[in-house]
C-alpha angles and dihedrals in degrees: 000000000000114000090230095055093086137041096207139015118207129208116186123195147120093242091201093172107004110235141180097269090056091047090054092050090050091051088050089055092049088056092053103052142014091242130039127199117205108202108201114200127206084034095156102035122124118253112277138149086272096044106030097153128063123231092259092051091050090051089052094048093051094044092052090059094056132080119244093258091050092050090056089057099047125082125186129220125192116221127190124221109251101162088218110107096200092050093041094051090049092052091051091049093048093048090051091047091052092046094047092043091230137063089219098063115134107248135187119196111215121204148098136247104242101150140334090298087073095064088102087078090077094050097084107069093169093058128071113246118221109190108199094189128230112330099201132297099296120139126183093214092057091045091053091047088055090051092052100038097057115086093223135024099249095060089046091053092047089054094055100032096108095051105048133052117268087245091060090054089053090048092051093048089058097040090053089066089066117090097252106082100071093052091046092050091050093050092045091052091052091049091049090052091051092047090049090058089065098040093103096046113121090233132026107268121253113199125204119209139172132221134191124213103195119187126184115178107314095337133089126205116241138170134211109229116246098194140042135299096062095359108182094015126117120256142158114261113270147110146170122332115246124235097246099034134090116234089254091053091048092050093051091046093049089048092054095042095050100038112015088239106153130161134159114291090241090054091050092050094047092050095052108110107165146002124204135175118226107197110152107147091233100045095103135043090216092070131255104007124166115192132194108213120201120201114210120186116186095179122215110350139119112287111260118236116263139180132183116249140146106027095351119093089193140005121205146167110239125190108247089227089063095054098087090057090054097050097114091055098063128106118244111316099339094116087055092051091052089045092055094053100034103031096232097163 
């Protein structure tokens, strides 16, 4: 394809440990258009084994691997996880239109179909797709596992040295001096132990959970998680459904157990405004977790007394207006759940 055929080339990814295949894809994009937009997903997620690097750190890691001329041609766009493909596609298109200064910019989307997570490549019918093909057997999940499994940073870097740019190794060596890696290693080890319990199951497990979004006046009820995964992060109250309960009964029980919030059954039923299923395959670090979220709105009244217990280290009322500023402190997709019911973004 001639380099002057397009105004912009677009690369979309999470880049959660920037590696050689991603660098090859970026170089391909630089050969297709004078300007390249790197759209970085999970840009506002809390640190976790799946998302160890902040948006700014990923921008730094990618920039380090580029020449000065290439850096001047590349722009970065942060993208939040919304787990709603239509809305997600629209947000990417809107961001590119703002960056390009025109909705009519000629755009080529650069990527490759590696697995079902690449289906997004077909979601932009107005853009030309340039499939670069497989760029070697390099996977971010395996690279992150090597980073967590090694007792020290140098053995970890040695294990991944042939799959990432030298600049990424230097970036990781500096990043490892920050206080995040020990906690991420511990949480990753706990998740691995949990996954191992299901290794001999005849079918991959699918877990069913419930969550309760509780609004009183202009406040919403949140917990701070007391256990991994997501220990210390904000979340809406919830947990696993019990064998002999309906989803609604489990949601009310978990709400009471984690926060002490308890009103008459008739009050709970009257306050229930909406129920929604959140079932994106990647929404939870535990694996395949489908949750039924219940939205309760009790209107204008005094805030009921609450107290963290069970799996919750803390329960607190938080003004809804403050939630956007707390986005990067939420566990998994819980900010997205709140956003869907409360219209935060």
